[in-house]
Backbone of each chain as ProteinMPNN parsed JSONL, in Angstrom:
{"seq_chain_A": "MYDVFLMIRRHKTTIFTDAKESTTVYDLKRIVEGILKRPPEEQRLYKDDVLLNDSQTLGNCGFTNQTARPQAPATVGLAFRLSDDSFEQLRMEPFSTPPELPDVMKPQDSGSTANEQAVQ", "coords_chain_A": {"N_chain_A": [[64.608, 121.266, 109.189], [66.488, 118.367, 108.562], [69.98, 117.943, 107.496], [71.299, 115.527, 105.322], [74.058, 113.408, 104.859], [75.922, 112.153, 102.19], [77.511, 109.509, 100.334], [77.757, 109.076, 97.068], [78.095, 106.4, 95.021], [79.75, 104.784, 92.328], [81.368, 102.206, 90.648], [84.583, 103.283, 90.442], [84.158, 105.752, 91.407], [83.353, 108.295, 93.714], [81.087, 110.458, 95.084], [80.925, 113.033, 97.282], [78.362, 114.504, 98.875], [75.774, 116.618, 100.199], [72.374, 116.775, 101.375], [68.9, 117.469, 101.89], [66.627, 115.845, 104.234], [64.272, 116.0, 103.026], [64.754, 116.19, 100.35], [64.25, 114.876, 97.13], [64.621, 111.707, 95.487], [64.819, 112.058, 92.756], [65.759, 114.728, 92.699], [68.279, 114.348, 93.689], [69.405, 112.899, 91.61], [69.598, 114.933, 89.82], [71.578, 116.457, 90.861], [73.719, 114.677, 90.638], [73.712, 114.654, 87.858], [74.681, 117.221, 87.317], [77.307, 116.863, 87.978], [78.347, 114.484, 86.854], [77.327, 114.501, 84.323], [75.219, 112.988, 83.26], [71.937, 112.449, 82.444], [68.957, 112.357, 84.602], [67.229, 110.285, 83.679], [68.957, 108.36, 82.843], [70.029, 107.323, 85.055], [70.195, 105.161, 87.9], [69.466, 105.008, 91.263], [70.425, 103.507, 94.296], [69.744, 102.123, 97.549], [71.666, 100.226, 99.518], [70.851, 97.301, 98.144], [68.462, 98.034, 97.128], [66.434, 99.436, 94.714], [65.792, 102.841, 94.208], [62.983, 105.021, 94.18], [62.051, 107.66, 92.089], [60.342, 109.63, 93.09], [60.413, 109.465, 95.869], [61.366, 110.71, 99.041], [64.576, 111.389, 100.451], [64.551, 110.997, 103.222], [62.418, 109.277, 103.507], [63.468, 107.084, 102.283], [65.154, 106.094, 104.074], [67.401, 107.614, 104.669], [68.549, 109.396, 107.046], [69.35, 112.008, 109.466], [70.585, 110.643, 111.425], [71.594, 108.336, 110.324], [73.136, 109.234, 108.331], [75.613, 110.958, 108.576], [77.99, 113.715, 108.744], [80.633, 112.712, 109.314], [80.414, 110.167, 108.869], [79.135, 109.279, 106.339], [76.179, 108.148, 104.513], [75.88, 105.493, 102.11], [75.015, 105.747, 98.733], [74.108, 103.876, 96.035], [74.941, 103.971, 92.561], [73.949, 103.527, 89.221], [74.434, 103.432, 85.72], [72.526, 103.861, 82.686], [72.891, 101.566, 79.952], [73.924, 101.577, 76.494], [72.002, 100.066, 75.117], [69.465, 100.355, 76.165], [69.322, 98.975, 78.5], [70.138, 98.684, 81.967], [73.306, 99.061, 83.644], [74.852, 96.662, 85.839], [74.704, 97.215, 89.349], [77.595, 98.353, 90.759], [80.254, 98.737, 92.998], [83.481, 99.674, 93.426], [85.523, 98.353, 95.948], [87.217, 100.129, 98.578], [90.749, 100.6, 99.239], [92.702, 98.345, 101.271], [93.523, 98.741, 104.604], [96.839, 98.492, 106.167], [97.688, 95.652, 108.157], [97.255, 95.865, 111.686], [100.033, 96.317, 113.843], [101.016, 94.049, 116.445], [101.394, 95.334, 118.887], [99.706, 97.502, 118.77], [97.236, 96.615, 118.77], [93.941, 96.727, 119.981], [93.5, 96.822, 123.5], [91.581, 97.655, 125.243], [88.37, 99.213, 125.139], [87.175, 102.437, 123.897], [89.378, 104.017, 124.072], [91.035, 107.162, 123.669], [93.349, 107.712, 122.523], [94.04, 107.451, 119.879], [92.975, 109.539, 118.455], [92.99, 111.984, 115.913], [95.213, 114.757, 115.783], [94.222, 118.038, 115.436], [94.93, 120.871, 113.516]], "CA_chain_A": [[64.824, 120.086, 108.33], [67.864, 117.904, 108.727], [70.79, 117.592, 106.455], [71.824, 114.152, 105.327], [75.418, 113.41, 104.23], [75.923, 110.967, 101.352], [78.515, 109.155, 99.346], [77.145, 108.43, 95.847], [79.225, 105.574, 94.534], [79.655, 103.894, 91.229], [82.691, 101.751, 90.255], [85.638, 103.868, 91.213], [83.805, 107.183, 91.649], [82.571, 108.53, 94.948], [80.703, 111.848, 95.202], [80.49, 113.417, 98.618], [77.522, 115.653, 98.843], [74.743, 116.6, 101.262], [71.068, 117.167, 100.926], [67.947, 117.465, 103.045], [65.813, 114.586, 104.311], [63.079, 116.218, 102.158], [65.203, 116.12, 98.973], [63.726, 113.654, 96.486], [65.625, 110.874, 94.689], [65.015, 112.774, 91.475], [66.646, 115.908, 92.941], [69.606, 113.847, 93.89], [69.88, 112.548, 90.29], [69.954, 116.198, 89.136], [72.89, 116.819, 91.392], [74.64, 113.758, 89.937], [73.791, 115.089, 86.48], [75.544, 118.348, 87.227], [78.696, 116.474, 88.162], [78.806, 113.411, 85.944], [76.759, 114.827, 82.973], [74.298, 112.001, 82.75], [70.597, 112.923, 82.898], [68.3, 111.47, 85.562], [66.646, 109.076, 83.009], [69.971, 107.37, 82.619], [70.59, 106.926, 86.314], [69.464, 104.468, 88.934], [70.06, 105.15, 92.614], [70.117, 102.383, 95.181], [70.185, 102.095, 98.946], [72.088, 98.861, 99.598], [70.528, 96.716, 96.858], [67.124, 98.359, 96.782], [66.315, 100.547, 93.783], [64.987, 103.944, 94.791], [61.932, 105.613, 93.359], [62.306, 109.085, 91.872], [59.416, 110.526, 93.844], [60.567, 109.292, 97.256], [62.303, 111.66, 99.7], [65.71, 110.671, 101.018], [64.231, 110.61, 104.518], [61.59, 108.095, 103.358], [64.355, 105.942, 101.812], [65.99, 105.674, 105.207], [68.558, 108.394, 104.9], [68.249, 110.423, 108.071], [70.565, 112.647, 109.978], [71.282, 109.701, 112.311], [72.252, 107.358, 109.577], [73.949, 109.872, 107.297], [76.287, 112.011, 109.225], [79.246, 114.188, 107.954], [81.827, 111.966, 109.567], [80.042, 108.764, 108.537], [78.028, 109.449, 105.405], [75.506, 106.959, 103.996], [76.258, 105.169, 100.703], [73.996, 105.631, 97.704], [74.642, 103.257, 94.826], [74.652, 104.618, 91.264], [74.181, 102.737, 87.99], [74.028, 104.185, 84.539], [71.925, 103.118, 81.563], [73.816, 101.23, 78.885], [73.39, 102.063, 75.205], [70.933, 99.261, 74.577], [68.263, 100.498, 76.919], [69.273, 98.262, 79.787], [71.067, 99.385, 82.942], [74.439, 98.193, 84.09], [74.737, 96.131, 87.224], [75.25, 98.031, 90.405], [78.912, 97.854, 91.202], [81.12, 99.793, 93.646], [84.763, 99.151, 93.723], [85.862, 98.592, 97.32], [88.385, 100.951, 98.828], [91.904, 99.796, 99.52], [92.657, 97.729, 102.621], [94.648, 99.279, 105.412], [97.723, 97.425, 106.604], [97.247, 94.994, 109.504], [97.839, 96.495, 112.881], [101.118, 95.535, 114.593], [100.433, 93.528, 117.676], [101.389, 96.242, 120.04], [98.674, 98.5, 118.631], [95.852, 95.97, 118.824], [93.279, 97.279, 121.149], [93.372, 96.051, 124.721], [90.35, 98.069, 125.807], [87.584, 100.044, 124.127], [86.952, 103.784, 124.347], [90.581, 104.79, 124.155], [90.991, 108.31, 122.687], [94.739, 107.986, 122.178], [94.163, 107.484, 118.451], [92.315, 110.661, 117.802], [93.915, 112.771, 115.151], [95.353, 116.094, 116.282], [93.682, 118.978, 114.347], [95.614, 122.121, 113.606]], "C_chain_A": [[66.316, 119.694, 108.428], [68.611, 117.71, 107.43], [71.204, 116.145, 106.54], [73.085, 114.208, 104.495], [75.606, 112.117, 103.502], [77.2, 110.779, 100.646], [77.764, 108.506, 98.167], [78.243, 107.701, 95.168], [78.87, 104.682, 93.387], [81.069, 103.555, 90.735], [83.729, 102.51, 91.027], [85.384, 105.359, 91.506], [83.053, 107.346, 92.837], [82.285, 110.053, 94.927], [80.267, 112.116, 96.654], [79.588, 114.611, 98.54], [76.486, 115.597, 100.019], [73.433, 117.083, 100.673], [70.154, 117.26, 102.123], [67.197, 116.17, 103.06], [64.623, 114.731, 103.343], [63.454, 116.161, 100.669], [64.708, 114.833, 98.405], [64.931, 112.896, 95.786], [65.904, 111.565, 93.384], [65.951, 114.002, 91.615], [68.103, 115.476, 93.075], [70.262, 113.481, 92.501], [70.269, 113.836, 89.523], [71.307, 116.656, 89.609], [74.001, 115.967, 90.712], [74.813, 114.254, 88.457], [74.752, 116.278, 86.332], [77.034, 117.971, 87.32], [79.165, 115.531, 87.094], [78.202, 113.536, 84.58], [75.935, 113.703, 82.405], [72.895, 112.382, 83.259], [69.915, 111.859, 83.811], [67.718, 110.2, 84.897], [67.641, 107.995, 82.788], [70.624, 106.92, 83.891], [69.646, 106.068, 87.096], [70.197, 104.664, 90.235], [69.556, 104.014, 93.512], [70.515, 102.698, 96.632], [70.456, 100.612, 99.221], [71.701, 98.25, 98.214], [69.098, 97.119, 96.405], [67.071, 99.591, 95.894], [65.425, 101.567, 94.308], [64.089, 104.552, 93.8], [62.175, 107.131, 93.241], [61.537, 109.996, 92.844], [59.635, 110.421, 95.404], [61.517, 110.381, 97.765], [63.421, 110.781, 100.282], [65.358, 110.19, 102.487], [63.331, 109.377, 104.495], [62.379, 106.862, 102.973], [65.128, 105.391, 102.962], [67.271, 106.454, 105.409], [68.11, 109.539, 105.873], [69.514, 110.994, 108.64], [71.217, 111.758, 110.988], [72.103, 108.682, 111.506], [73.218, 107.897, 108.548], [74.53, 111.102, 107.81], [77.556, 112.483, 108.476], [80.402, 113.284, 108.128], [81.597, 110.515, 109.219], [78.897, 108.806, 107.553], [77.434, 108.108, 104.963], [75.834, 106.774, 102.558], [75.067, 105.092, 99.817], [74.652, 104.982, 96.472], [74.111, 103.879, 93.572], [74.876, 103.652, 90.127], [73.692, 103.5, 86.841], [73.337, 103.269, 83.497], [72.974, 102.795, 80.503], [73.173, 101.642, 77.569], [72.135, 101.298, 74.737], [69.643, 99.242, 75.468], [68.175, 99.625, 78.177], [70.193, 98.992, 80.726], [72.166, 98.36, 83.278], [74.099, 97.67, 85.469], [75.328, 97.121, 88.189], [76.575, 97.496, 90.839], [79.752, 98.986, 91.836], [82.367, 99.129, 93.962], [85.083, 99.397, 95.203], [87.092, 99.459, 97.448], [89.57, 100.002, 99.167], [91.866, 99.29, 100.99], [93.827, 98.32, 103.395], [95.568, 98.148, 105.834], [97.296, 96.855, 107.915], [97.975, 95.758, 110.625], [98.942, 95.665, 113.391], [100.531, 95.2, 115.918], [100.354, 94.524, 118.814], [100.341, 97.278, 119.96], [97.288, 97.876, 118.718], [95.221, 96.329, 120.114], [93.157, 96.353, 122.339], [92.028, 96.351, 125.377], [89.605, 98.92, 124.809], [87.498, 101.48, 124.699], [88.223, 104.553, 124.507], [90.578, 105.916, 123.167], [92.398, 108.579, 122.235], [94.954, 108.113, 120.663], [93.57, 108.643, 117.786], [93.346, 111.564, 117.136], [94.014, 114.211, 115.673], [94.982, 117.005, 115.161], [94.408, 120.304, 114.626], [94.651, 123.253, 113.694]], "O_chain_A": [[67.226, 120.521, 108.385], [68.028, 117.369, 106.401], [71.432, 115.593, 107.617], [73.169, 114.972, 103.534], [75.47, 111.055, 104.109], [77.919, 111.739, 100.37], [77.186, 107.433, 98.342], [79.238, 108.306, 94.768], [77.886, 103.942, 93.409], [81.868, 104.445, 90.44], [83.746, 102.375, 92.25], [86.31, 106.11, 91.814], [82.11, 106.581, 93.037], [83.218, 110.838, 94.76], [79.343, 111.481, 97.163], [80.054, 115.681, 98.15], [76.392, 114.589, 100.718], [73.395, 117.712, 99.616], [70.607, 117.139, 103.262], [67.12, 115.468, 102.052], [64.043, 113.74, 102.898], [62.569, 116.09, 99.816], [64.726, 113.801, 99.077], [66.023, 113.421, 95.571], [67.049, 111.662, 92.943], [66.803, 114.259, 90.764], [69.021, 116.162, 92.625], [71.448, 113.712, 92.265], [71.166, 113.811, 88.68], [72.096, 117.189, 88.829], [75.04, 116.473, 90.288], [75.919, 114.26, 87.915], [75.526, 116.354, 85.377], [77.898, 118.679, 86.802], [80.223, 115.72, 86.494], [78.535, 112.73, 83.711], [75.943, 113.479, 81.194], [72.738, 112.615, 84.458], [70.245, 110.674, 83.788], [67.725, 109.138, 85.519], [67.274, 106.84, 82.568], [71.641, 106.225, 83.863], [68.428, 106.213, 86.984], [71.416, 104.504, 90.301], [68.386, 103.635, 93.462], [71.471, 103.426, 96.897], [69.522, 99.812, 99.155], [72.232, 98.704, 97.201], [68.595, 96.596, 95.411], [67.585, 100.652, 96.25], [64.36, 101.235, 94.828], [64.436, 104.59, 92.619], [62.478, 107.786, 94.239], [62.058, 110.998, 93.333], [59.08, 111.229, 96.149], [62.352, 110.898, 97.023], [63.226, 109.598, 100.562], [65.809, 109.129, 102.918], [63.455, 108.513, 105.364], [62.001, 105.737, 103.299], [65.714, 104.314, 102.85], [68.134, 106.057, 106.193], [67.4, 110.474, 105.504], [70.615, 110.531, 108.342], [72.333, 112.063, 111.408], [73.16, 108.229, 111.945], [74.01, 107.158, 107.964], [74.035, 112.196, 107.541], [78.121, 111.737, 107.675], [81.138, 113.074, 107.164], [82.529, 109.714, 109.277], [77.783, 108.406, 107.893], [78.095, 107.071, 105.027], [76.05, 107.745, 101.833], [74.129, 104.374, 100.164], [75.637, 105.498, 95.943], [72.947, 104.278, 93.518], [75.923, 103.007, 90.079], [72.655, 104.16, 86.92], [73.564, 102.059, 83.465], [73.832, 103.62, 80.188], [72.0, 102.014, 77.54], [71.302, 101.861, 74.027], [68.883, 98.274, 75.499], [67.133, 99.536, 78.826], [70.962, 99.85, 80.292], [72.032, 97.138, 83.224], [73.201, 98.158, 86.155], [76.323, 97.784, 87.895], [76.693, 96.338, 91.238], [79.918, 100.054, 91.246], [82.385, 98.128, 94.679], [84.935, 100.523, 95.679], [87.916, 99.52, 96.535], [89.4, 98.796, 99.348], [91.085, 99.773, 101.81], [94.956, 98.388, 102.908], [95.16, 96.987, 105.863], [96.612, 97.513, 108.699], [99.114, 96.205, 110.497], [98.85, 94.437, 113.394], [99.689, 95.914, 116.463], [99.397, 94.556, 119.588], [100.06, 97.923, 120.971], [96.283, 98.587, 118.736], [95.825, 96.263, 121.185], [92.744, 95.203, 122.186], [91.404, 95.477, 125.978], [90.14, 99.301, 123.767], [87.735, 101.677, 125.89], [88.188, 105.664, 125.036], [90.202, 105.747, 122.008], [92.636, 109.609, 121.603], [95.889, 108.769, 120.207], [93.662, 108.726, 116.561], [94.402, 111.867, 117.692], [92.988, 114.821, 115.976], [95.389, 116.773, 114.022], [94.492, 120.782, 115.757], [95.065, 124.41, 113.778]]}, "seq_chain_B": "MSDGEERACEGPDSMYVKLISSDDHEFIVKREHALVSGTIKAMLSGPGQFVENETNEIKFREIPSHVLSKVCEYFTYKAQHTNSSTEVPDFPVSPEITLELFIAANFLDC", "coords_chain_B": {"N_chain_B": [[103.642, 117.345, 91.834], [102.43, 118.654, 89.816], [101.904, 117.504, 87.444], [99.5, 116.662, 86.438], [97.045, 114.98, 84.448], [95.601, 116.289, 81.381], [92.275, 116.924, 81.426], [88.88, 117.018, 80.436], [86.909, 119.302, 82.152], [84.928, 121.226, 84.361], [85.191, 124.87, 84.599], [87.398, 127.076, 86.466], [85.719, 127.957, 88.495], [84.118, 125.983, 89.353], [81.804, 124.053, 91.29], [82.492, 121.665, 92.444], [85.312, 119.553, 93.074], [87.747, 117.15, 92.015], [89.302, 114.54, 93.635], [91.924, 112.297, 93.411], [92.798, 109.077, 94.278], [95.726, 107.058, 95.131], [95.165, 104.536, 94.158], [93.496, 105.055, 92.09], [90.835, 105.633, 92.664], [88.129, 107.942, 92.416], [87.322, 110.832, 94.025], [84.76, 113.027, 94.485], [84.304, 116.124, 95.643], [82.797, 118.948, 97.333], [84.079, 122.06, 96.276], [84.492, 124.113, 98.233], [84.736, 122.605, 100.515], [87.022, 121.069, 100.09], [88.882, 123.064, 100.25], [89.468, 123.267, 102.919], [91.802, 122.003, 103.302], [94.993, 123.152, 103.381], [96.956, 122.696, 101.559], [95.62, 121.733, 99.237], [94.128, 124.018, 98.777], [96.092, 125.838, 98.021], [96.958, 124.642, 95.678], [94.739, 124.84, 94.097], [94.09, 127.502, 93.918], [96.281, 128.933, 93.468], [98.546, 131.162, 91.713], [98.299, 130.194, 88.797], [100.359, 128.257, 88.628], [100.011, 125.586, 89.134], [98.618, 122.886, 87.302], [96.356, 121.864, 88.226], [94.647, 123.837, 88.829], [93.323, 124.423, 86.525], [92.059, 122.04, 85.666], [90.653, 121.132, 87.889], [91.228, 118.802, 89.125], [92.963, 116.6, 91.288], [95.618, 114.442, 91.596], [96.585, 112.194, 93.951], [99.402, 110.621, 94.527], [100.231, 109.137, 96.591], [98.368, 108.645, 98.402], [96.16, 106.258, 99.523], [92.825, 104.913, 98.696], [91.316, 104.19, 100.981], [92.223, 105.914, 102.809], [91.949, 108.441, 101.678], [89.201, 108.602, 101.408], [88.472, 108.915, 104.025], [89.626, 111.354, 104.578], [88.026, 112.979, 102.971], [85.601, 112.656, 104.334], [86.306, 113.991, 106.618], [86.582, 116.595, 105.694], [83.881, 117.269, 105.179], [82.847, 116.976, 107.719], [84.318, 118.906, 109.13], [83.542, 121.274, 107.881], [80.898, 121.228, 108.449], [80.714, 121.515, 111.198], [82.273, 123.667, 111.971], [82.022, 126.814, 113.429], [79.682, 125.995, 114.571], [77.063, 125.832, 116.951], [76.09, 123.714, 118.197], [76.656, 120.615, 120.035], [79.702, 119.062, 119.184], [80.193, 116.085, 117.65], [82.511, 113.32, 118.147], [85.185, 112.671, 115.831], [85.36, 109.746, 114.215], [88.092, 107.486, 114.088], [89.612, 104.668, 112.904], [92.015, 102.449, 114.336], [93.663, 101.218, 112.44], [94.033, 102.839, 110.305], [95.196, 105.079, 111.267], [97.957, 105.92, 111.19], [98.526, 106.289, 108.455], [96.632, 108.185, 107.868], [97.442, 110.263, 109.44], [99.863, 110.945, 108.16], [98.847, 111.759, 105.658], [97.244, 113.895, 106.459], [99.141, 115.611, 107.416], [100.567, 116.212, 105.08], [98.54, 117.428, 103.664], [98.0, 119.542, 105.148], [95.854, 119.916, 107.072]], "CA_chain_B": [[102.184, 117.265, 91.81], [101.925, 119.556, 88.835], [101.92, 116.894, 86.103], [98.218, 116.014, 86.288], [96.654, 114.805, 83.022], [94.57, 117.238, 80.915], [90.988, 116.219, 81.281], [87.764, 117.985, 80.307], [86.215, 119.513, 83.439], [84.409, 122.571, 84.465], [86.203, 125.896, 84.782], [88.004, 127.297, 87.82], [84.724, 128.312, 89.487], [83.21, 124.814, 89.541], [81.413, 123.85, 92.66], [83.074, 120.46, 92.849], [86.609, 119.22, 92.596], [87.99, 115.705, 92.074], [90.562, 114.155, 94.266], [92.185, 110.928, 92.946], [93.695, 108.383, 95.205], [96.813, 106.311, 94.416], [94.61, 103.412, 93.424], [92.595, 105.517, 91.019], [89.494, 105.977, 93.084], [87.934, 109.349, 92.181], [86.443, 111.349, 95.041], [84.36, 114.333, 94.044], [83.822, 116.835, 96.864], [82.537, 120.391, 97.128], [85.292, 122.818, 96.3], [84.762, 124.796, 99.489], [85.16, 121.605, 101.53], [88.405, 120.713, 99.793], [89.743, 124.165, 100.604], [89.887, 122.975, 104.288], [93.163, 121.561, 103.252], [95.778, 124.276, 102.965], [97.692, 122.288, 100.331], [94.676, 121.775, 98.148], [93.729, 125.37, 98.52], [97.17, 126.465, 97.298], [97.003, 124.055, 94.344], [93.559, 125.2, 93.285], [93.878, 128.86, 93.73], [97.558, 129.603, 93.234], [98.647, 131.93, 90.419], [98.577, 129.442, 87.505], [101.553, 127.379, 88.651], [99.571, 124.196, 89.154], [97.65, 122.579, 86.302], [95.068, 121.53, 88.867], [93.756, 125.025, 88.834], [92.541, 124.388, 85.332], [91.248, 120.854, 85.536], [89.994, 120.858, 89.095], [91.471, 117.382, 89.541], [94.31, 116.455, 91.902], [95.963, 113.089, 91.801], [97.448, 111.982, 95.108], [99.999, 109.367, 94.189], [100.686, 108.372, 97.782], [97.278, 108.511, 99.342], [95.215, 105.274, 99.003], [91.46, 105.302, 98.742], [90.782, 104.079, 102.282], [92.627, 107.1, 103.575], [91.405, 109.634, 101.062], [87.799, 108.672, 101.718], [88.43, 109.417, 105.389], [89.949, 112.758, 104.439], [86.819, 113.651, 102.445], [84.61, 112.64, 105.409], [86.764, 115.016, 107.532], [86.206, 117.862, 105.115], [82.442, 117.491, 105.414], [82.657, 117.076, 109.174], [84.843, 120.199, 109.565], [82.701, 122.329, 107.325], [79.591, 121.258, 109.086], [80.807, 121.819, 112.637], [82.939, 124.947, 112.209], [81.019, 127.833, 113.736], [78.453, 125.423, 115.009], [76.877, 126.014, 118.419], [75.713, 122.447, 118.828], [77.783, 119.757, 120.465], [80.326, 118.47, 118.058], [80.486, 114.667, 117.92], [83.899, 112.892, 117.816], [85.471, 112.179, 114.488], [85.911, 108.4, 114.437], [89.256, 107.052, 113.239], [89.975, 103.34, 113.354], [93.435, 102.461, 114.541], [94.487, 100.695, 111.29], [94.334, 103.936, 109.281], [95.686, 106.242, 111.938], [99.296, 106.391, 110.814], [98.41, 106.787, 107.118], [95.75, 109.394, 107.906], [98.275, 111.334, 110.006], [100.774, 111.379, 107.123], [98.043, 112.461, 104.659], [96.828, 115.178, 107.054], [100.326, 116.425, 107.469], [100.857, 116.666, 103.749], [97.449, 118.236, 103.156], [97.853, 120.696, 106.036], [94.541, 120.039, 107.621]], "C_chain_B": [[101.593, 118.082, 90.622], [101.85, 118.908, 87.447], [100.585, 116.049, 85.938], [97.825, 115.973, 84.808], [95.649, 115.911, 82.685], [93.289, 116.501, 80.685], [89.878, 117.281, 81.176], [87.071, 118.123, 81.661], [85.668, 120.943, 83.433], [85.529, 123.61, 84.721], [86.591, 126.042, 86.236], [86.965, 127.634, 88.842], [83.74, 127.19, 89.73], [82.993, 124.574, 90.998], [82.115, 122.633, 93.24], [84.489, 120.307, 92.322], [86.791, 117.725, 92.711], [89.306, 115.39, 92.657], [90.797, 112.662, 93.92], [93.151, 110.247, 93.79], [94.771, 107.627, 94.397], [96.332, 105.135, 93.713], [93.461, 103.797, 92.52], [91.144, 105.666, 91.394], [89.283, 107.496, 92.941], [86.909, 109.824, 93.24], [86.074, 112.819, 94.633], [83.698, 114.987, 95.255], [83.561, 118.307, 96.512], [83.862, 121.154, 97.227], [85.591, 123.5, 97.626], [85.175, 123.826, 100.628], [86.641, 121.243, 101.307], [89.355, 121.782, 100.231], [90.047, 124.128, 102.11], [91.312, 122.63, 104.336], [94.009, 122.768, 102.67], [96.545, 123.987, 101.666], [96.8, 122.277, 99.13], [94.31, 123.169, 97.814], [94.812, 126.075, 97.674], [97.178, 125.914, 95.844], [95.864, 124.561, 93.474], [93.466, 126.695, 93.017], [95.179, 129.642, 93.51], [97.687, 130.217, 91.866], [99.18, 131.011, 89.26], [99.732, 128.473, 87.496], [101.174, 125.913, 88.561], [98.461, 123.947, 88.093], [96.305, 122.177, 86.882], [94.107, 122.565, 88.9], [92.885, 124.977, 87.648], [91.558, 123.219, 85.292], [90.43, 120.516, 86.768], [90.128, 119.388, 89.564], [92.832, 117.285, 90.121], [94.484, 114.958, 92.096], [96.926, 112.974, 93.02], [98.099, 110.615, 94.929], [100.35, 108.507, 95.378], [99.567, 108.108, 98.813], [96.261, 107.457, 98.823], [93.774, 105.615, 99.295], [90.884, 105.193, 100.133], [91.175, 105.278, 103.151], [91.959, 108.371, 102.988], [89.908, 109.725, 101.276], [87.577, 109.234, 103.096], [88.699, 110.892, 105.387], [88.666, 113.506, 103.98], [85.674, 113.713, 103.532], [85.014, 113.844, 106.393], [86.381, 116.353, 106.981], [84.773, 118.275, 105.404], [82.199, 117.789, 106.935], [83.098, 118.495, 109.679], [83.965, 121.337, 109.088], [81.355, 122.41, 108.041], [79.655, 121.802, 110.478], [81.575, 123.097, 112.938], [81.883, 126.028, 112.442], [79.661, 127.22, 114.162], [78.314, 125.578, 116.499], [76.434, 124.662, 119.09], [76.862, 121.636, 119.216], [78.382, 119.08, 119.323], [80.663, 117.03, 118.388], [81.98, 114.363, 117.615], [83.967, 112.487, 116.391], [86.074, 110.804, 114.653], [87.074, 108.039, 113.536], [89.624, 105.679, 113.736], [91.516, 103.27, 113.39], [94.274, 101.999, 113.352], [94.869, 101.81, 110.354], [95.043, 105.072, 109.968], [96.991, 106.782, 111.429], [99.259, 107.021, 109.403], [97.636, 108.124, 107.074], [96.583, 110.517, 108.44], [99.236, 111.885, 108.916], [100.051, 112.183, 106.035], [97.667, 113.842, 105.207], [97.993, 116.151, 107.073], [100.665, 117.016, 106.095], [99.837, 117.608, 103.23], [97.259, 119.445, 103.972], [96.43, 120.91, 106.433], [94.29, 119.116, 108.774]], "O_chain_B": [[100.373, 118.167, 90.478], [101.751, 119.588, 86.426], [100.573, 114.942, 85.401], [98.228, 116.831, 84.023], [94.94, 116.41, 83.559], [93.209, 115.582, 79.87], [89.977, 118.339, 81.798], [86.684, 117.113, 82.249], [85.97, 121.735, 82.54], [86.666, 123.247, 85.023], [86.188, 125.267, 87.103], [87.295, 127.605, 90.027], [82.65, 127.416, 90.256], [83.853, 124.844, 91.837], [82.317, 122.583, 94.453], [84.837, 120.848, 91.273], [86.047, 117.08, 93.449], [90.332, 115.915, 92.224], [89.898, 111.851, 94.14], [94.245, 110.762, 94.023], [94.729, 107.57, 93.168], [96.963, 104.702, 92.749], [92.577, 102.994, 92.221], [90.296, 105.814, 90.515], [90.17, 108.266, 93.308], [85.799, 109.299, 93.335], [86.934, 113.684, 94.469], [82.709, 114.503, 95.804], [84.059, 118.819, 95.509], [84.659, 120.925, 98.137], [86.724, 123.5, 98.108], [85.872, 124.21, 101.567], [87.405, 121.131, 102.266], [90.508, 121.494, 100.553], [90.863, 124.94, 102.548], [91.992, 122.93, 105.318], [93.712, 123.287, 101.594], [96.754, 124.856, 100.819], [97.194, 122.777, 98.076], [94.186, 123.493, 96.632], [94.496, 126.809, 96.738], [97.388, 126.676, 94.899], [96.01, 124.694, 92.259], [92.857, 127.124, 92.037], [95.163, 130.866, 93.383], [96.984, 129.811, 90.941], [100.338, 131.084, 88.849], [100.057, 127.915, 86.448], [101.904, 125.1, 87.995], [97.496, 124.706, 88.008], [95.282, 122.142, 86.198], [92.901, 122.33, 88.986], [91.755, 125.459, 87.724], [90.391, 123.379, 84.935], [89.557, 119.652, 86.678], [89.282, 118.843, 90.273], [93.787, 117.813, 89.551], [93.63, 114.287, 92.675], [97.969, 113.627, 93.05], [97.464, 109.582, 95.142], [100.712, 107.338, 95.244], [99.749, 107.493, 99.864], [95.58, 107.699, 97.827], [93.513, 106.53, 100.077], [90.032, 106.008, 100.487], [90.494, 105.591, 104.128], [91.479, 109.238, 103.719], [89.375, 110.833, 101.322], [86.605, 109.952, 103.327], [88.056, 111.629, 106.134], [88.296, 114.532, 104.55], [84.918, 114.681, 103.611], [84.154, 114.569, 106.893], [85.889, 117.197, 107.731], [84.475, 119.403, 105.798], [81.469, 118.701, 107.322], [82.427, 119.156, 110.472], [83.686, 122.267, 109.844], [80.768, 123.478, 108.213], [78.732, 122.492, 110.91], [81.533, 123.572, 114.073], [80.926, 126.114, 111.673], [78.628, 127.887, 114.104], [79.291, 125.475, 117.241], [76.413, 124.51, 120.312], [77.98, 121.913, 118.781], [77.644, 118.534, 118.502], [81.382, 116.792, 119.358], [82.617, 115.117, 116.879], [82.992, 112.029, 115.795], [87.182, 110.679, 115.174], [87.02, 108.275, 112.329], [89.93, 105.535, 114.919], [92.21, 103.921, 112.609], [95.453, 102.337, 113.254], [95.901, 101.748, 109.686], [95.474, 105.994, 109.276], [97.127, 107.992, 111.248], [99.833, 108.082, 109.155], [97.976, 109.042, 106.327], [96.464, 111.643, 107.955], [99.402, 113.096, 108.766], [100.584, 113.179, 105.546], [97.764, 114.841, 104.494], [97.85, 117.34, 106.787], [101.008, 118.194, 105.986], [100.158, 118.502, 102.447], [96.472, 120.32, 103.61], [95.852, 121.964, 106.166], [93.197, 119.119, 109.34]]}, "name": "protein", "num_of_chains": 2, "seq": "MYDVFLMIRRHKTTIFTDAKESTTVYDLKRIVEGILKRPPEEQRLYKDDVLLNDSQTLGNCGFTNQTARPQAPATVGLAFRLSDDSFEQLRMEPFSTPPELPDVMKPQDSGSTANEQAVQMSDGEERACEGPDSMYVKLISSDDHEFIVKREHALVSGTIKAMLSGPGQFVENETNEIKFREIPSHVLSKVCEYFTYKAQHTNSSTEVPDFPVSPEITLELFIAANFLDC"}
């Protein structure tokens, strides 16, 4: 059974975690509960803008080991229940923007490996 | 780096730690993944000198979210492929973040 790698995102919070394709949406909510202390009943999880059903498996939702890899995890949206029994809008704050590339660094060709980070 | 705010969090054996970027994005990663970074490892397990050991949160005042998110992806990637016998795919880095990522990696010792 394959591992899927996810970023669960809400506002300015991102949780990096992994699960199996057979993990259910409800199981994932339990993981979120352990971290953010909100029970599954107060969570909604989304793939893109589609609300996910508790009983579905992550694989069935479209999270596979091809689309959810360690170096490129898939994004799961998270929304919490508000106090008046409605849920907040799904919102994920975008990350910061990198500076623009200087002209000399703009790619002339593709597939160059010169930018790979050296690992100690 | 030892003037992190006091916040309620799990104890020193928590499974997850929180890394906070300069623009206040909070990245929650598995503790064992974050320990890929020598610097983070020292902050979290050193003998009581760093308040991060208590709160399990580290604020990086100079690392923006688009870089810190990439660092977190690297932690997962490294943990997954260390001691793996399968072919290891490349770790993709777009040119725009290369310099900042290098500076962060240098600071984080990973």
